[in-house]
C-alpha positions in Angstrom: -2.3 20.5 -6.2 -0.9 17.0 -5.9 -3.9 14.6 -6.0 -1.9 11.4 -5.6 -3.1 9.2 -2.7 -1.0 9.3 0.5 1.0 6.2 1.1 -0.3 4.0 3.9 1.6 3.5 7.1 4.4 0.9 7.1 3.2 -2.7 7.4 3.1 -4.5 10.7 6.5 -6.3 10.9 5.1 -9.9 10.9 2.7 -9.5 8.0 4.1 -10.8 4.8 1.0 -9.8 2.8 1.4 -6.2 4.0 5.1 -6.2 3.2 4.5 -7.7 -0.3 1.8 -5.1 -1.2 3.9 -2.2 0.3 7.0 -3.3 -1.8 4.9 -3.6 -5.0 3.4 -0.1 -4.4 6.9 1.4 -3.9 8.2 -0.4 -7.0 5.3 0.9 -9.1 5.9 4.5 -7.9 9.6 4.2 -8.4 9.1 3.3 -12.1 6.6 6.1 -12.5 3.5 3.9 -12.7 1.4 5.9 -10.3 -1.9 4.4 -11.4 -0.6 0.9 -10.3 0.9 2.4 -7.2 -2.6 3.7 -6.2 -4.0 0.3 -7.0 -1.6 -1.3 -4.5 -2.3 1.3 -1.9 -6.0 0.5 -2.2 -5.3 -3.3 -1.9 -3.0 -2.7 1.1 -5.7 -0.6 2.9 -8.3 -3.2 2.1 -6.1 -5.9 3.4 -5.3 -4.0 6.6 -9.0 -3.4 7.2 -9.9 -7.0 6.8 -6.8 -8.7 8.3 -5.7 -6.2 11.0 -9.0 -4.6 12.0 -8.2 -1.3 10.2 -4.6 -1.0 11.6 -2.7 1.5 9.5 
C-alpha cells in the first residue's frame, strides 16, 4: 500500500505563497526527497487553512 500523502489541490492563481510551496513540494518529490515533499504538503495545507479559510 502506498502511504505517501496525497498532493493538495493546485494553489489559487493569485497566491504566491501557495505557488511557492507547491513548487517546492513538486521539486522535492521529483528529486526523490519524499520526506521533504510531505513537509511542504503540510506547510501548504496549513497555509491554506490560515490564509484561505481551508480552501484546497
